[in-house]
N, C-alpha and C positions, 0 to 999 in steps of 0.2 A: 472667699477667705474663710479659713478654718477658725473654729473657736477653741481648739485644743490649747492647753496651757503651754507656756514657753518652757523650754528645757532649763531646768534649774535644779540645784541640790542633787538628789539621787539620780534623777533622770539625766541630768547633764553629765554626771560622773559615769553613768552606765554607757552613754553615747560615746564619751571619750574612751572608755575601755574597749568599746567595739572598734573604734578607729585605730587604736594602738594595737589591738589584737589581730588586725589584718596581717596576712603573711609578710609583706614587705616591711612595714614598720616594725613588726615583731622581730624579724630576722636582723634588722639593723640595730635593734636595741633602743629604739626611740621610746622615751618616757616623758612624763609630765614634768615641767619645771616646778609646779605646785599642785600637789594632789587635791587640795581643797578648792583650787580655782583652775580648771583645765583651760580656760580661755587665755591664761597668761602665757602659754606656749609650751614648747617641747625642747628636749635636749637629746643629743646622742654623742657617744664617744666612738668615732669611727675606728673600726678594726680592719681585718683582712677583707671582709666582704665589701666594705665601702671604699677600699683603696683604689687609686688610679694607676698603680704600678710605678709611680714616680714620687712616692712619699706624701702625696696629697689625698684629699677625699674626692672620689668620683662625683662628677656633676649629677649623675642619676641618683646617687644616695642623697645628695643635698636637695634634689628636687622632691624626693619623698618627704624629707624633713619639712620643707616649705609647704608642701601640700597638706600635711597633717596639721601644721600650725595654722594654716589658713582656714581649714575646716573648723578647728577648735575656736578660732577667733569669731567665726560666724555662729557657732552652735548656740550661744545664749539668745540669739535672735530668731532661732527656729522654734517651732512648736513641737510637741511630742509626736505630731502627725506628719512632720516634714523632715526631709533629708536634703542634702545639697551635693551636686556633682559638678566637677569642674568641666566646663566646655570650652574655655579659652584660658591660656596662660602665657605670660611673657616673663621670662626669667633671664636675669643677667648675673653672671658670675664675675665678681669684681675683686676677689682675693683668694688666698689659699688657706684651706683648713688642713693642717697637717694630720697625718694618721696619728691617732691617739689623743689628739687635742679635742677637748670638749667643744661641741658646736651647739648653740641654742638658737631657736627661731621663735618669733612671735609675730602675730598679725594684728591688723586693725581693720575693722569693718568700716569701709568708706560709705557704702550705701546699700540699702536693702529695699527691694520692691517686692511685690507679691510673688514674682517668679524668678527674680534675679538677685544676686548679691555680688558686690564688688569688694574685694579684699586685697590689701597690701601686706606683704610679708617680708621680713628681713631676717637674715641669718648672720650671726656673729661667731667668731672664734676669738676668744678673749675680748679685746676692745675693738677688733677689726671687723668691719662689715665684709662678709665673704660672698653674699648673694642677696638679691632682691627679686621678688616675684609679684606680679600683678595678676590676680586670679578673678575670673568671672565664673560664677557658679550658678547653675540652674537649680531652683528650689523645686523639689519633686516630692511626691508622697513617700513617706517612710513605710517600707514594707519589710517585715522581718519574717 
C-alpha cells in the first residue's frame, strides 16, 4: 500500500484536467459541473459529433461521459501515485438525450480495495435519467 497523499486540491484538479484533456472528452466538449469539486461530475451539450443521426445522442458519446464521471468520482480516493482504468463496464441506456440538450453525469464510489474500485454512474438530460453505468476499475500506478 502506498503512502502517497490522496488526490485533493490542486492535484485533484490537475488529474481532472488530464482526464478532460484526453482526445475523446475534449472533442465532445465534456466539462466539469463544478470547477472547485471535480468529483461532482461532468456535463456536455451534444452537437454534431455526438449525434446518432436521429436527433439523439449517440450511445458511444454517452459512454465517454459516464466513463469520465466515474473516474472523477473515484479520483479523491486515489493517491497521487495511483491511477485507475476500467476493466469492466455494464451500461444501460434508458432514455433519450436530444442533440443540443445538456447531459450531466455523476458517480458514486461504492467500494474501494487496494487494487479495485466499484463505481456507479448516472447520466441525466433535464430531470430524466438517460443512462446508468456500473464500472469496475483496476487501480494501477500513475505513470506520466
